[in-house]
C-alpha positions as CSV (number, residue, x, y, z in Angstrom):
1,X,211.4,22.5,172.1
2,X,209.2,20.8,173.6
3,X,207.6,21.9,177.1
4,X,207.6,18.9,179.3
5,X,205.7,18.2,182.6
6,X,206.2,15.7,185.1
7,X,203.7,14.7,187.5
8,X,205.2,12.8,190.4
9,X,208.3,13.1,192.4
10,X,209.0,9.8,193.2
11,X,211.7,7.4,192.3
12,X,210.1,7.4,188.7
13,X,209.1,10.6,188.7
14,X,211.9,12.5,189.8
15,X,213.9,10.1,187.6
16,X,212.5,11.4,184.5
17,X,212.5,14.6,185.4
18,X,216.2,14.7,186.3
19,X,217.0,12.6,182.7
20,X,215.0,15.4,181.1
21,X,216.3,18.2,182.7
22,X,219.9,17.6,182.6
23,X,220.1,15.4,179.3
24,X,217.2,17.7,177.1
25,X,217.0,21.3,175.7
26,X,213.4,21.1,176.9
27,X,211.5,23.1,179.3
28,X,210.8,20.9,182.1
29,X,208.9,21.7,184.8
30,X,207.6,19.0,187.5
31,X,204.6,19.0,189.5
32,X,203.7,16.6,192.8
33,X,200.7,14.6,192.7
34,X,199.4,16.9,195.5
35,X,198.7,20.4,195.5
36,X,201.5,22.4,197.4
37,X,204.0,19.3,197.4
38,X,207.4,20.2,199.6
39,X,209.0,17.2,197.7
40,X,208.0,19.7,194.2
41,X,209.4,22.7,195.9
42,X,212.6,20.6,197.2
43,X,213.6,18.8,193.3
44,X,212.9,21.9,191.5
45,X,215.3,23.4,194.0
46,X,217.9,20.5,193.0
47,X,217.0,20.4,189.3
48,X,216.9,24.5,189.2
49,X,213.1,23.5,187.1
50,X,210.0,25.3,187.7
51,X,206.7,23.8,189.3
52,X,204.7,23.7,187.0
53,X,201.0,25.5,187.7
54,X,197.6,25.0,186.1
55,X,198.6,27.2,183.1
56,X,202.0,25.6,182.5
57,X,200.0,22.4,182.5
58,X,197.6,22.9,180.0
59,X,200.3,24.0,177.6
60,X,202.8,21.2,177.9
61,X,203.2,19.3,174.9
62,X,204.1,16.5,177.1
63,X,203.0,15.4,180.3
64,X,204.2,12.4,182.3
65,X,202.0,11.0,185.4
66,X,204.1,8.5,187.5
67,X,201.7,8.5,190.9
68,X,200.9,6.0,193.1
69,X,197.3,4.7,192.6
70,X,195.6,6.8,195.3
71,X,197.2,9.8,194.2
72,X,195.2,9.9,190.0
73,X,191.6,11.1,191.3
74,X,193.3,14.1,192.6
75,X,196.0,14.6,189.4
76,X,193.1,13.6,187.0
77,X,191.3,16.4,188.3
78,X,194.7,18.5,187.5
79,X,194.1,17.3,184.2
80,X,191.2,17.9,183.5
81,X,190.5,19.9,179.7
82,X,194.3,19.2,179.2
83,X,194.2,19.0,175.3
84,X,198.0,19.5,174.1
85,X,199.6,22.5,173.3
86,X,197.9,24.4,170.7
87,X,199.9,24.1,167.2
88,X,201.1,27.7,165.5
89,X,199.1,28.2,162.8
90,X,195.6,26.8,163.5
91,X,195.3,26.9,167.6
92,X,191.7,26.4,167.2
93,X,191.8,23.2,164.9
94,X,195.3,21.9,165.2
95,X,195.4,20.0,168.9
96,X,199.2,17.6,169.7
97,X,200.3,16.5,172.9
98,X,200.9,13.5,174.9
99,X,199.5,12.2,178.2
100,X,201.8,9.6,179.0
101,X,200.7,7.1,182.3
102,X,202.9,4.9,183.9
103,X,201.7,2.8,186.7
104,X,203.6,3.7,190.0
105,X,203.0,1.7,193.4
106,X,204.9,1.2,196.3
107,X,206.2,-2.1,196.5
108,X,206.3,-3.8,199.9
């Protein structure tokens, strides 16, 4: 089972979080593009998943980033030091993980 964190709770991030939570057996958590996001809290209650804290974020196997461009500085700060999850057997040498960015923007 993988630990998946979805950052962003808008249309795209919400759709990914919903699909992972409802259609997979992975441990899914979410995080808003801004600290203390009320939309992340609401979506976590709706889906029955956790709001990811910094520790959970840094331990994730896969991180999906689906935020508007204006939120990228704050998201990048939250991801500072993310190197994927330590692999069992030799946590100091073997690191694995995926950081997937999805260009999300507001269409007008």
